[in-house]
C-alpha positions as CSV (number, residue, x, y, z in Angstrom):
1,X,63.8,-88.5,18.3
2,X,62.8,-88.6,22.3
3,X,59.2,-87.0,23.0
4,X,60.1,-84.2,25.3
5,X,60.3,-85.4,29.0
6,X,58.2,-83.7,31.9
7,X,60.3,-80.8,33.2
8,X,62.6,-81.7,36.7
9,X,61.2,-79.7,39.0
10,X,57.4,-81.0,37.9
11,X,58.5,-84.6,38.9
12,X,60.0,-83.7,41.9
13,X,56.6,-82.4,43.4
14,X,54.8,-85.2,42.1
15,X,57.2,-87.3,44.1
16,X,57.1,-85.1,47.2
17,X,53.1,-85.1,46.9
18,X,52.9,-88.8,46.6
19,X,55.4,-89.2,49.2
20,X,53.1,-87.6,51.6
21,X,50.1,-89.4,50.8
22,X,48.3,-92.4,53.2
23,X,46.6,-95.6,52.0
24,X,43.4,-95.2,53.4
25,X,42.4,-99.0,51.2
26,X,41.7,-102.0,54.2
27,X,44.1,-105.1,54.1
28,X,40.5,-106.7,53.5
29,X,39.7,-104.6,50.3
30,X,43.6,-105.4,49.0
31,X,42.6,-109.2,49.5
32,X,39.7,-108.8,47.7
33,X,41.4,-107.3,44.7
34,X,41.0,-109.3,41.5
35,X,42.7,-109.4,38.4
36,X,41.8,-107.1,35.4
37,X,39.3,-108.8,33.6
38,X,39.9,-110.3,30.0
39,X,39.6,-107.7,27.4
40,X,40.2,-104.8,29.6
41,X,42.1,-101.9,28.2
42,X,45.7,-102.6,28.8
43,X,48.9,-100.3,28.8
44,X,50.3,-99.6,25.1
45,X,52.7,-102.3,24.4
46,X,56.0,-100.6,23.2
47,X,56.3,-99.7,19.6
48,X,58.9,-101.8,17.9
49,X,61.6,-101.0,16.2
50,X,61.1,-99.1,12.7
51,X,64.0,-99.1,9.5
52,X,64.1,-96.4,7.4
53,X,66.6,-96.4,4.1
54,X,66.9,-93.2,2.1
55,X,68.7,-92.7,-1.2
56,X,69.7,-89.0,-2.2
57,X,71.9,-87.2,-4.4
58,X,72.5,-83.1,-4.7
59,X,74.3,-80.6,-6.7
60,X,74.2,-82.3,-10.2
61,X,74.0,-78.7,-11.6
62,X,72.2,-80.6,-15.0
63,X,75.0,-82.8,-15.6
64,X,72.7,-85.1,-17.3
65,X,75.4,-86.7,-19.1
66,X,78.2,-89.3,-18.1
67,X,81.9,-88.2,-17.8
68,X,85.3,-89.3,-18.1
69,X,86.6,-89.8,-14.9
70,X,90.1,-91.6,-13.7
71,X,90.7,-94.4,-11.0
72,X,93.9,-95.7,-9.5
73,X,93.8,-98.9,-9.9
74,X,95.7,-102.4,-9.4
75,X,96.7,-104.0,-13.0
76,X,99.4,-106.3,-12.0
77,X,100.9,-108.5,-9.3
78,X,102.2,-105.6,-7.1
79,X,100.9,-103.0,-5.2
80,X,101.1,-100.2,-8.0
81,X,98.5,-98.7,-9.3
82,X,97.9,-97.1,-12.5
83,X,95.4,-94.4,-13.7
84,X,92.4,-95.9,-15.6
85,X,89.9,-94.2,-17.4
86,X,86.0,-94.9,-16.4
87,X,82.9,-93.3,-17.4
88,X,81.2,-91.9,-14.2
89,X,77.8,-91.0,-13.5
90,X,75.2,-89.8,-15.8
91,X,71.2,-89.3,-14.7
92,X,70.4,-92.7,-16.0
93,X,72.9,-94.2,-14.0
94,X,71.2,-92.7,-11.1
95,X,67.7,-93.6,-12.2
96,X,68.9,-97.2,-12.5
97,X,70.8,-97.1,-9.2
98,X,67.9,-95.7,-7.5
99,X,65.7,-98.1,-9.1
100,X,67.3,-101.3,-7.9
101,X,68.6,-100.1,-4.5
102,X,65.1,-99.2,-3.7
103,X,64.1,-102.9,-3.8
104,X,66.3,-103.8,-1.2
105,X,64.5,-101.8,1.5
106,X,60.9,-101.9,2.9
107,X,60.5,-98.2,3.5
108,X,62.3,-95.3,1.2
109,X,62.3,-92.3,0.8
110,X,64.1,-91.1,-2.5
111,X,65.5,-87.2,-2.0
112,X,67.3,-84.3,-3.8
113,X,69.2,-81.9,-1.8
114,X,69.1,-79.0,-4.3
115,X,71.2,-77.2,-6.8
116,X,69.4,-79.6,-9.5
117,X,69.8,-76.8,-12.0
118,X,72.6,-74.5,-14.0
119,X,76.1,-75.8,-14.8
120,X,75.4,-77.0,-18.7
121,X,74.3,-76.3,-21.3
122,X,71.3,-78.9,-20.9
123,X,70.0,-75.8,-18.5
124,X,71.0,-72.9,-20.9
125,X,68.9,-74.4,-23.7
126,X,66.0,-75.8,-21.6
127,X,65.7,-73.6,-18.5
128,X,65.4,-76.9,-16.1
129,X,62.9,-79.1,-18.8
130,X,65.4,-81.5,-19.3
131,X,66.2,-82.2,-15.6
132,X,63.0,-82.1,-14.3
133,X,62.4,-84.6,-17.1
134,X,64.9,-87.0,-16.1
135,X,64.1,-86.4,-12.4
136,X,60.8,-87.4,-13.1
137,X,62.3,-90.7,-14.2
138,X,63.3,-91.0,-10.6
139,X,60.2,-89.6,-9.2
140,X,61.9,-87.7,-5.8
141,X,59.7,-87.9,-2.7
142,X,61.4,-83.9,-2.3
143,X,63.9,-81.5,-2.9
144,X,65.6,-78.5,-1.3
145,X,65.8,-75.3,-2.8
146,X,69.6,-74.7,-3.5
147,X,71.2,-71.1,-4.2
148,X,71.1,-72.4,-8.0
149,X,67.5,-72.7,-7.9
150,X,67.6,-68.8,-7.8
151,X,70.0,-67.8,-10.3
152,X,67.4,-66.5,-12.4
153,X,65.3,-65.0,-9.9
154,X,62.0,-66.1,-8.5
155,X,60.7,-67.0,-11.8
156,X,63.3,-68.8,-13.1
157,X,62.5,-71.2,-9.8
158,X,59.0,-71.0,-11.0
159,X,60.0,-72.3,-14.5
160,X,61.8,-74.7,-13.3
161,X,58.8,-76.3,-10.7
162,X,56.6,-76.1,-13.7
163,X,58.6,-78.0,-16.0
164,X,59.0,-80.6,-12.8
165,X,55.3,-80.8,-11.8
166,X,54.5,-81.3,-15.6
167,X,54.1,-85.0,-15.1
168,X,50.8,-85.9,-13.6
169,X,51.9,-89.1,-11.7
170,X,54.9,-87.2,-9.7
171,X,55.0,-83.6,-8.5
172,X,57.9,-83.6,-5.9
173,X,57.4,-81.3,-3.2
174,X,59.7,-78.6,-3.2
175,X,60.7,-77.5,0.4
176,X,62.5,-74.4,2.1
177,X,61.5,-73.2,5.5
178,X,63.8,-70.1,5.7
179,X,62.4,-69.2,1.8
180,X,60.4,-66.2,2.3
181,X,58.9,-64.7,-1.3
182,X,58.2,-61.4,-1.8
183,X,54.7,-59.8,-2.0
184,X,53.2,-60.9,-5.8
185,X,56.1,-63.0,-6.2
186,X,56.0,-65.4,-9.5
187,X,56.5,-68.7,-6.6
188,X,53.1,-67.5,-5.3
189,X,52.3,-69.2,-1.3
190,X,52.5,-73.0,-2.5
191,X,55.2,-73.7,-5.2
192,X,57.4,-73.7,-2.1
193,X,57.1,-75.6,0.8
194,X,58.6,-75.6,4.3
195,X,58.1,-79.0,4.9
196,X,56.4,-82.4,3.7
197,X,55.1,-84.9,5.6
198,X,55.7,-88.9,4.1
199,X,54.4,-92.1,5.5
200,X,56.7,-94.9,4.9
201,X,55.1,-98.0,6.5
202,X,52.7,-96.4,8.3
203,X,55.0,-94.2,10.3
204,X,55.0,-90.7,9.2
205,X,58.5,-88.5,8.5
206,X,58.7,-85.2,8.6
207,X,61.1,-83.5,5.7
208,X,62.1,-79.9,6.5
209,X,63.8,-78.3,3.7
210,X,66.9,-75.5,4.5
211,X,68.8,-73.3,1.8
212,X,71.7,-71.8,2.6
213,X,70.7,-68.2,3.3
214,X,73.4,-65.7,2.9
215,X,75.1,-67.4,0.3
216,X,71.5,-67.1,-1.7
217,X,70.6,-63.5,-0.9
218,X,74.1,-62.6,-1.5
219,X,75.8,-65.1,-4.5
220,X,72.1,-65.7,-6.5
221,X,69.2,-63.7,-7.8
222,X,66.9,-64.1,-5.6
223,X,63.7,-61.1,-6.8
224,X,64.0,-58.2,-4.5
225,X,62.0,-58.4,-1.7
226,X,62.2,-62.2,-1.6
227,X,64.3,-63.0,1.7
228,X,66.4,-65.9,3.0
229,X,65.3,-66.0,6.9
230,X,68.3,-67.5,9.7
231,X,68.6,-71.0,9.0
232,X,68.5,-72.2,12.5
233,X,65.2,-69.9,13.7
234,X,63.5,-71.3,10.5
235,X,64.3,-75.0,10.7
236,X,63.5,-75.1,14.5
237,X,60.1,-73.8,14.2
238,X,58.8,-75.9,11.6
239,X,60.6,-79.2,13.6
240,X,58.9,-78.0,16.7
241,X,55.2,-77.6,14.5
242,X,55.8,-81.4,12.8
243,X,56.6,-82.3,16.4
244,X,53.1,-81.0,17.9
245,X,51.8,-83.1,15.6
246,X,53.3,-86.3,17.2
247,X,55.7,-87.0,14.5
248,X,59.0,-88.3,15.7
249,X,61.1,-88.9,12.8
250,X,62.4,-85.9,11.3
251,X,64.6,-85.5,8.0
252,X,66.3,-81.9,7.5
253,X,66.7,-81.8,3.2
254,X,69.6,-79.6,3.3
255,X,71.7,-77.1,1.0
256,X,73.7,-75.4,3.8
257,X,77.3,-77.7,3.2
258,X,78.8,-80.4,5.1
259,X,80.7,-78.4,7.6
260,X,77.4,-76.4,7.8
261,X,75.3,-78.9,8.4
262,X,77.1,-80.7,11.0
263,X,77.3,-77.4,12.9
264,X,73.7,-76.7,12.7
265,X,73.0,-80.0,14.2
266,X,73.9,-79.0,17.6
267,X,72.1,-76.2,17.3
268,X,68.7,-77.9,16.6
269,X,66.4,-79.9,19.0
270,X,64.5,-82.6,17.2
271,X,66.3,-82.8,14.3
272,X,67.3,-86.7,13.5
273,X,69.1,-87.2,10.0
274,X,70.5,-84.3,7.6
275,X,70.6,-85.4,4.0
276,X,72.9,-82.2,2.8
277,X,74.2,-80.3,-0.6
278,X,75.8,-77.2,-1.2
279,X,79.5,-78.5,-0.5
280,X,80.2,-81.2,-3.0
281,X,81.6,-83.2,-0.6
282,X,82.6,-87.0,-1.2
283,X,81.7,-89.2,1.7
284,X,83.1,-92.1,2.4
285,X,85.5,-94.4,3.7
286,X,89.6,-93.6,4.1
287,X,90.0,-96.4,2.0
288,X,88.6,-94.2,-1.1
289,X,92.0,-92.3,-1.8
290,X,93.6,-95.7,-2.4
291,X,91.4,-95.3,-6.0
292,X,92.5,-91.4,-6.4
293,X,89.6,-90.4,-4.6
294,X,89.2,-87.5,-2.1
295,X,86.2,-88.0,1.0
296,X,85.9,-85.1,3.2
297,X,84.7,-87.1,5.9
298,X,82.8,-90.7,6.8
299,X,80.0,-92.0,5.2
300,X,77.0,-91.5,7.4
301,X,78.8,-89.0,9.8
302,X,77.4,-89.1,12.8
303,X,77.2,-85.9,15.6
304,X,75.1,-85.0,18.2
305,X,71.8,-82.7,18.1
306,X,70.7,-79.8,20.8
307,X,69.0,-82.8,22.8
308,X,72.3,-84.9,22.9
309,X,70.6,-87.6,20.6
310,X,72.3,-88.9,17.7
311,X,72.1,-87.5,14.0
312,X,73.1,-88.9,11.1
313,X,74.5,-86.8,8.2
314,X,75.5,-87.5,4.7
315,X,75.7,-86.2,1.4
316,X,76.7,-87.2,-2.5
317,X,79.5,-85.7,-4.0
318,X,78.2,-83.7,-7.4
319,X,77.6,-84.0,-11.3
320,X,75.1,-87.2,-10.9
321,X,78.2,-89.2,-9.9
322,X,77.0,-91.0,-6.8
323,X,73.9,-92.0,-5.5
324,X,73.9,-92.1,-1.2
325,X,72.3,-95.4,0.7
326,X,71.8,-94.4,4.3
327,X,69.7,-97.5,6.4
328,X,68.6,-95.5,9.8
329,X,67.2,-97.7,12.3
330,X,64.7,-96.0,14.7
331,X,63.7,-97.2,18.2
332,X,59.6,-97.1,19.2
333,X,60.0,-93.5,20.9
334,X,61.8,-92.2,17.5
335,X,65.3,-92.0,18.7
336,X,68.1,-93.3,16.2
337,X,69.6,-96.7,17.2
338,X,72.0,-96.8,14.9
339,X,72.7,-95.1,11.1
340,X,75.2,-96.8,8.6
341,X,75.1,-96.9,4.4
342,X,77.4,-96.8,1.5
343,X,77.9,-94.0,-1.2
344,X,77.1,-95.7,-4.6
345,X,80.1,-94.0,-6.9
346,X,78.6,-95.0,-10.4
347,X,80.9,-96.2,-13.0
348,X,80.4,-98.0,-16.2
349,X,82.2,-101.5,-16.7
350,X,84.7,-100.4,-19.1
351,X,87.6,-100.1,-17.9
352,X,89.8,-97.9,-20.5
353,X,92.0,-99.7,-23.0
354,X,92.7,-103.0,-20.3
355,X,92.5,-106.3,-21.6
356,X,93.6,-109.4,-20.5
357,X,95.3,-110.4,-17.3
358,X,95.3,-106.2,-16.6
359,X,92.0,-105.8,-16.6
360,X,90.9,-109.1,-14.8
361,X,93.3,-107.9,-11.8
362,X,91.9,-103.9,-12.5
363,X,87.9,-105.8,-11.9
364,X,89.0,-107.7,-9.0
365,X,90.3,-104.5,-7.5
366,X,87.3,-102.9,-8.1
367,X,85.5,-105.7,-6.6
368,X,87.3,-105.3,-3.1
369,X,85.8,-101.1,-2.5
370,X,82.1,-101.5,-2.1
371,X,81.5,-97.9,-2.8
372,X,82.3,-98.1,-6.7
373,X,79.4,-100.0,-8.1
374,X,79.3,-100.7,-11.8
375,X,75.8,-99.4,-13.1
376,X,74.2,-99.4,-16.3
377,X,71.9,-96.9,-17.7
378,X,68.6,-96.8,-17.3
379,X,67.1,-97.9,-21.1
380,X,63.8,-95.7,-20.4
381,X,66.1,-92.4,-19.1
382,X,68.5,-92.7,-21.6
383,X,65.9,-92.1,-24.5
384,X,64.0,-89.2,-22.5
385,X,67.9,-87.7,-22.1
386,X,68.7,-88.3,-26.1
387,X,66.3,-85.6,-27.6
388,X,68.0,-83.0,-25.1
389,X,71.3,-84.4,-26.1
390,X,70.9,-83.6,-29.5
391,X,69.8,-80.3,-29.1
392,X,73.0,-79.9,-27.0
393,X,75.2,-81.9,-29.8
394,X,74.0,-79.3,-32.4
395,X,74.6,-76.3,-30.6
396,X,77.9,-76.8,-29.1
397,X,79.6,-79.4,-31.6
398,X,81.9,-76.3,-32.9
399,X,85.3,-77.1,-32.2
400,X,87.0,-73.8,-31.4
401,X,90.7,-74.1,-29.8
402,X,93.0,-77.1,-27.9
403,X,93.7,-77.4,-24.5
404,X,97.3,-78.0,-24.5
405,X,96.9,-79.6,-21.2
406,X,94.1,-80.4,-18.0
407,X,92.9,-77.2,-17.2
408,X,92.1,-77.5,-13.7
409,X,89.5,-76.3,-11.3
410,X,89.6,-75.2,-7.8
411,X,87.8,-72.5,-6.4
412,X,90.2,-71.9,-3.1
413,X,94.2,-72.7,-3.0
414,X,94.9,-75.4,-0.4
415,X,93.8,-78.5,0.6
416,X,91.0,-77.4,3.2
417,X,88.3,-75.7,1.4
418,X,87.6,-77.2,-1.7
419,X,89.9,-80.5,-2.0
420,X,87.7,-82.6,-4.6
421,X,86.0,-79.9,-7.1
422,X,87.8,-81.3,-10.0
423,X,86.5,-84.3,-12.3
424,X,90.2,-84.8,-14.0
425,X,93.1,-86.8,-13.2
426,X,95.4,-85.3,-11.0
427,X,94.0,-82.0,-10.9
428,X,92.8,-82.4,-7.2
429,X,96.2,-83.5,-6.4
430,X,98.3,-80.8,-8.8
431,X,100.6,-78.7,-6.2
432,X,100.4,-75.9,-8.5
433,X,96.5,-76.0,-8.4
434,X,97.0,-76.2,-4.5
435,X,99.4,-73.6,-4.0
436,X,97.5,-70.8,-6.7
437,X,94.4,-71.9,-7.3
438,X,92.2,-73.6,-10.6
439,X,93.6,-72.9,-13.8
440,X,90.5,-72.6,-16.1
441,X,89.9,-70.1,-13.4
442,X,92.8,-67.9,-14.4
443,X,92.3,-68.1,-17.8
444,X,88.9,-66.9,-17.7
445,X,90.1,-63.7,-15.9
446,X,92.8,-63.3,-18.4
447,X,90.0,-63.6,-21.2
448,X,88.0,-60.9,-19.6
449,X,90.6,-58.6,-19.6
450,X,91.6,-58.9,-23.0
451,X,87.8,-58.7,-23.9
452,X,87.8,-55.5,-21.8
453,X,90.9,-53.5,-23.4
454,X,89.1,-54.4,-27.0
455,X,86.1,-53.0,-25.7
456,X,86.8,-49.2,-23.9
457,X,89.8,-49.9,-22.4
458,X,90.5,-52.1,-18.9
459,X,93.5,-52.2,-17.0
460,X,92.4,-55.4,-14.4
461,X,89.9,-58.0,-14.5
462,X,88.0,-59.5,-11.6
463,X,86.2,-63.1,-11.5
464,X,84.7,-64.9,-8.5
465,X,85.9,-68.4,-8.4
466,X,82.2,-69.9,-8.2
467,X,81.1,-68.7,-11.4
468,X,83.5,-70.9,-13.3
469,X,81.7,-74.2,-12.8
470,X,84.0,-76.7,-14.6
471,X,87.2,-78.1,-16.0
472,X,88.6,-78.2,-19.6
473,X,90.3,-81.4,-20.3
474,X,93.1,-81.6,-22.3
475,X,92.5,-81.8,-26.4
476,X,89.7,-80.1,-28.5
477,X,87.9,-77.2,-26.9
478,X,84.2,-76.7,-28.2
479,X,81.3,-74.0,-28.1
480,X,79.7,-76.3,-25.9
481,X,82.9,-76.5,-23.1
482,X,83.3,-72.8,-23.2
483,X,79.2,-72.3,-22.2
484,X,79.7,-75.2,-19.6
485,X,82.6,-73.7,-18.1
486,X,80.8,-70.4,-18.3
487,X,76.9,-71.1,-18.1
488,X,75.2,-68.4,-16.2
489,X,73.3,-65.3,-18.4
490,X,75.8,-62.6,-17.0
491,X,77.4,-59.9,-19.0
492,X,80.6,-57.6,-18.5
493,X,80.9,-54.6,-16.7
494,X,83.6,-51.8,-16.5
495,X,84.3,-50.3,-12.7
496,X,86.3,-47.4,-12.2
497,X,88.1,-48.0,-8.8
498,X,90.7,-46.8,-6.7
499,X,93.4,-49.1,-5.6
500,X,92.6,-48.6,-1.9
501,X,88.7,-49.6,-3.1
502,X,90.0,-52.5,-5.1
503,X,92.0,-53.9,-1.4
504,X,89.0,-53.9,0.2
505,X,87.1,-55.8,-2.5
506,X,89.3,-58.4,-2.3
507,X,89.2,-58.4,1.6
508,X,85.5,-58.6,1.0
509,X,85.9,-61.6,-0.9
510,X,88.0,-63.0,1.6
511,X,85.7,-62.4,4.5
512,X,82.8,-64.3,2.5
513,X,85.5,-67.4,2.0
514,X,86.2,-67.6,5.6
515,X,82.3,-67.5,6.3
516,X,81.6,-70.8,4.0
517,X,81.5,-69.4,0.7
518,X,84.2,-70.9,-1.5
519,X,82.9,-69.9,-4.6
520,X,83.7,-65.8,-3.6
521,X,87.2,-66.7,-3.9
522,X,88.7,-64.1,-6.7
523,X,91.0,-64.5,-9.6
524,X,92.2,-61.5,-11.4
525,X,93.7,-60.4,-14.6
526,X,96.8,-57.9,-14.4
527,X,96.7,-58.1,-10.4
528,X,98.3,-60.8,-8.0
529,X,98.1,-60.6,-4.2
530,X,99.5,-63.1,-1.1
531,X,96.5,-64.6,0.9
532,X,96.8,-65.0,4.6
533,X,93.5,-65.8,6.2
534,X,94.8,-66.2,10.0
535,X,94.7,-62.5,9.7
536,X,91.8,-60.6,11.0
537,X,89.4,-59.2,8.4
538,X,91.1,-56.2,6.4
539,X,94.8,-57.3,6.9
540,X,94.6,-60.6,5.2
541,X,95.6,-58.9,1.7
542,X,99.0,-58.7,1.1
543,X,101.8,-58.2,-1.4
544,X,99.3,-56.2,-3.9
545,X,100.7,-56.1,-7.2
546,X,99.6,-54.5,-10.5
547,X,100.8,-55.7,-13.7
548,X,101.3,-51.9,-16.3
549,X,100.9,-51.6,-19.6
550,X,104.8,-52.1,-20.3
551,X,103.9,-55.5,-18.7
552,X,106.0,-54.9,-15.7
553,X,104.5,-56.1,-12.0
554,X,104.2,-53.0,-9.8
555,X,102.7,-52.2,-6.3
556,X,99.0,-51.0,-6.5
557,X,99.1,-47.5,-6.0
558,X,95.8,-47.0,-3.8
559,X,95.5,-43.4,-4.4
560,X,95.6,-44.3,-8.1
561,X,92.2,-45.4,-10.3
562,X,92.0,-48.0,-12.6
563,X,89.5,-49.6,-15.1
564,X,88.1,-52.8,-13.7
565,X,86.2,-55.6,-16.1
566,X,84.1,-57.8,-14.4
567,X,80.9,-59.9,-14.4
568,X,77.6,-57.9,-13.7
569,X,77.3,-60.4,-10.8
570,X,79.4,-59.7,-8.5
571,X,79.6,-55.9,-9.8
572,X,76.6,-55.2,-8.3
573,X,77.9,-56.8,-5.1
574,X,77.0,-60.3,-4.9
575,X,78.9,-62.9,-3.9
576,X,80.0,-60.7,-0.7
577,X,81.7,-58.5,-2.7
578,X,80.3,-55.4,-0.9
579,X,82.5,-52.6,-2.1
580,X,81.5,-53.1,-6.1
581,X,78.1,-52.5,-5.0
582,X,78.6,-49.3,-3.2
583,X,79.6,-47.5,-6.5
584,X,77.4,-45.0,-8.4
585,X,76.3,-45.1,-11.9
586,X,78.7,-42.9,-12.4
587,X,81.5,-45.2,-12.1
588,X,80.1,-47.9,-14.1
589,X,79.8,-48.9,-17.6
590,X,77.7,-52.1,-18.5
591,X,79.3,-53.5,-22.1
592,X,76.4,-56.1,-22.6
593,X,79.4,-58.4,-23.7
594,X,77.9,-62.0,-22.3
595,X,80.7,-63.3,-20.3
596,X,80.8,-66.5,-21.9
597,X,81.2,-64.9,-25.6
598,X,84.3,-62.9,-23.7
599,X,85.6,-66.8,-23.4
600,X,84.9,-67.7,-26.7
601,X,86.3,-65.1,-28.2
602,X,89.6,-65.7,-26.5
603,X,89.3,-69.1,-27.2
604,X,89.0,-68.5,-30.9
605,X,92.1,-66.0,-31.0
606,X,94.0,-68.4,-28.6
607,X,93.7,-71.3,-30.5
608,X,96.4,-73.2,-27.9
609,X,94.9,-73.3,-24.6
610,X,97.4,-73.5,-21.4
611,X,97.9,-73.0,-18.0
612,X,99.1,-69.1,-17.5
613,X,102.2,-68.7,-16.2
614,X,102.7,-69.2,-12.8
615,X,104.0,-65.5,-12.3
616,X,100.6,-63.7,-13.7
617,X,98.1,-65.6,-11.1
618,X,96.5,-63.3,-9.0
619,X,97.5,-66.0,-5.3
620,X,100.9,-66.2,-5.3
621,X,100.9,-67.4,-1.9
622,X,98.0,-68.7,0.2
623,X,97.9,-69.5,3.6
624,X,94.5,-70.8,5.1
625,X,92.6,-70.5,8.8
626,X,94.5,-73.1,11.4
């Protein structure tokens, strides 16, 4: 970034003053002037250009194992592409890729943009110990606090930080400039810092952490009194503090989301690079679409800050699948001259069952796409993971059902807000998923309804889309799969609402979605609607219908009362469900039933799981904003 310029009026005043001066030095004195003696102080030579490499990940969400994924590869002489199963990601591959990529550069930062924890049985069983053990094999230079780092309150984040700092040789700074813990918080005054300064090649680099405020405050569980401050104000305050120390290279380690990162860049003075997370955005060349992937934008995405200077924005998808490699060239004043780089999508060397000429052709096809990186897992990291993997295996191995087809994950219908969430072949482009939303979210809502009907009765169920974390692939479904789909420690709550309050609740959720929180999108059992997000608040939900006890769809009676079973998280008004939080104690009943167990019981009672009938999907029609 540039150093601040003198105000224009000051420069103008100086010019006028100089114009009014006369040179009183005699011509003889001028003639006698001699060149400066050797050794005299000379003006500072211009500082040379400086190169920095940033290796980064985000949103691995306790996904430490490799997973199966599908790529569209050429296997014959023509242009036809075949769906080929590959091994994708896993933290041992992340470790190996970062170690190898680091050897290519002189000045390297290793950064994690948040949401390291919650999402699989690794977190359920170890409260982040497994994640920390693997992260310490990399030893990140800094990590941002993501919203899910606060899912178990301030104490949950402190527990994870303690695990992260258990390795004496690696104490990764945990950063958030806008997290303000309550008085007496377990986080204390030093667990989370606003920024850190790291020197590479003799140059100090300021790294400022930032956490999505509204989503964390309303959709996670920071302690009462712990506040998430305005992102722009907090970031600018910390950037200004670093600049006052003469630090002219500023990286914002952001957990805001790809779109929000571009927006905040234009509001900040002095930021150079934004390494982001939260939106699970795969960035890369458009040619990735040929291989069945869905990039949300270019890697890196170049934009401008408030000063008009270049800002490079990057993100690295999700679930230990990608390592981003960003190369930034600064001039001597700390201003970006260029940025370039590559997302490395980490895959195994095996290509399904291909053999012979088909395998040779597929490998040659892979070689044309530099973003697809064949990477062998790091052996030491694999050894660390093995102990935790055995614990997970023992707990989660019991089979409970069979998925008849892939049950796809999608938070929000349409193609605009959540287009690359699924990891299963065909799900992201499935017309039914695009039209109606996630199969697995709808199935969870049906499971909650059935559990509510068994325990005290329920007319309707309600579940936020972001509370359902992964797809269910076709085939055997185990206990482990169920607890990975619903990894949080939520319980079911029965609420009494009028039809009008139900409509208001859905409008609350849509307002949160429009504001950028895709996890708020609602799924329901025995309730369906049409959505038009182009309409103003209060008019986005139409054709609201209830499936009555006789199985008939009828218009929701806004004057009638309904018993609604939902999770305790949104029942408390979190994730944007404001209306639910206003209900008095006389209208809420704790069932103390674990929400993951509700889905487990449903799976055991419904041994063949399949996509619900289209008529039973909560979203019947979806129209997004322009």
